[in-house]
Steps between C-alpha positions, in 0.01 A plus 500: 500500500252785533154348535335829408282504813602833651187675630285209381245374751433134575265316733641182656279275711629269769817707491582531868737207471631240260479529123275805488720695738813400307342632180393824664856549626642472150240741363558775758874462464452591134287804578147360494227568753299217646182419687548181700234302680498252783257360753621678815587860577826399666625306198398780262675765707818292520496439124460869420787591734720237333416631153560863595842402629578397141302744285478803726221661698164496327582227248257255656161495665328207666140383510361236734299278267410137440491380139182310575318824583285642222594853608878448492561572128317832510684604817840422349431673171357805677810525719729505197292756312439725802864494602676528165235553235598205285516120489736306276461142609434237763672194643229263623638275771319319779606268775504136403196285583532233771681180419339160481372234264193520279319242711585675828410861413151609603246695298555795732873501431444484126246783510717723720798447270288565192388834643852620579724325248272491196204736516689764696773503237253521212308780670817702560624452143163610362490810722857606422457435128218755489747768617797406283587647164750421226817370667323364807601163640338225707701212646366203695724320749403138448711187553674218317178310582367666184708249305547203731337396828681561827452213748291597798366825348175378349316832512786688337523229234129545433472879495827632359471347150152651460627839607783472248242447226307803625822702469556372147142585403530844655817561299296437184224732616721789611774475240321728250504771768877467544466333841719200569407201719746234613550234766797416717561142611728495806651171606679445829586853608631548855198683640314457827230311311743242362665462840154429645435239232831329573429504873151358449652172381642435847859508375580839347861414419408182316223677311736774390766249396249302293371814329850632435592172332233577237643844418776503236658810655526304824349751743186689598452836335535826689197729525692783334569276200126458451445871563738597222316284248156615614598868492633455146180327384292786643721773360511680162829317440285193424270692265455214248455223757139395548291188546786286631573304816856562619655229722732629772609164637866433429409253226281282722204482259552220252280632220612752242 
């Protein structure tokens, strides 16, 4: 299927590894150009090299940026416009907040996560939206915690549903301009982040087995499987898809 993204330009945050990087890989393979961000120069450089190996020299550029920084959105948008003179969409992804229970998490942990996971995402969406025109697309990488709590991830359970409602509201606001806004709800995808969560239980194998037992497809997802869905949602191929939350979880979520 042709996604219609050739020569389109997308910003993807937190895309030096995991779900963001998998999405960027699908996009450049289909002819898009991407600006990817990460927190360290080494990770950004490695991500760009990996993407250019797929999409060819010059298909990707990296920016060292933290989503919690107020200057990050402007830097990312400026890089896209200065490099290619256009911006067609953004995938807003951040690293997951620390695990723990509601009673155990400190005010400082909640505030730090709010800055990066919630406010940083809203700020980036607002900044990108100001540069998009008819056909533009915004996608938030959220979590199945939007629909049901995940044990041991209290902060994610608290912040992700609110961010999903922000995305839904933004879809209403930007729809008249032809700009689409959607959310993606990954379940257990075999990324470094999920491996870390399994390991944090003290028995990674048992944690993975218990989680797999809750997935009708009987396995963890592959990052590229998420990337294919996310790239489609961002692309013109999904031109009448807006204001929805798309689970990518192998059937794990029990709600409709």
